[in-house]
C-alpha positions, 0 to 999 in steps of 0.5 A: 843522642836525641836531637832536640826540637827546634821550637820552644815548648810553648809553640802549638800548645793547643795541638799536642799538649794537655793543660794541667793546673800548676796547683798539682805541684803543691800536692807534690811539695806537700808529699801527697803525691810523688812527682812521677805520679803527675805523669799518670794524672796527665795521662788520665787527662789526655784519655778523658772522653768528654762524651762519656765523662771519664777516661777508661784505659785498661791497666795494660794500656797504662802499663804500656803508656808509662812503661811501668808495672801494674803494681806501680799503676795501682800505687799511683792510683791509690795516692791520686785517690787519697789526694782527691785528684782521681775517682775510680769506679767499676764499670761493666765486666769489672773494668775501671773508669777514671775521673781526674779531678781538678787540684785544689788551689794552694789556699784551699788545700792548705786549710785541709791539711795544716799539718802537712803545710807545717812539715813543708815549712820545716823542710823548706827552712832546712833546705834554705838554711843549707842554701844560705850556708853554701852561699856564704861558704862560696862567698868566703872562698871567692873572697880568699881567691880574689885577695891572692 
C-alpha cells in the first residue's frame, strides 16, 4: 500500500502542479473527450515549452509517461484535436509538435454543439431520476425500520 502524503493537494501548487481550466470537464460531460484523455492533455501542458511555443515529446515518451500504447495515444490525440483542445503539426524529420489549446467556456462550447448539450441534459435527467428513486426507496426502508 502507498502511504499518502501528509499535505493537502492545494499546498505548493505552483511548484509541482499544472494549472488546468476546469472547463475541460464539460468536454468530458458532453462526451467530446474521455476522462482518461485529460491526462494526456495535462501532459502536453506540462511539456509545453514557452520558448518554442509548443510541446514536442516523442510518441515513445508519451507511451512511457502514460503507460499506454501508441494506438491509445493516437486515439486520444484524435479526440483532443476534434474537440478543439489540441493542434498537431509536423516538424523536421516527420516529428510532431503539439499545441494544447484553452478549453472554451461552458457557454461558448454549448453554443457550438447544442445537440450534445441536449443529449447531456437527457442523460442527466435519467441519472437524477434514478437518484431520486433510490433516495425515496431508502427513505421508505428507513421508515419501516424505525417503526419496528
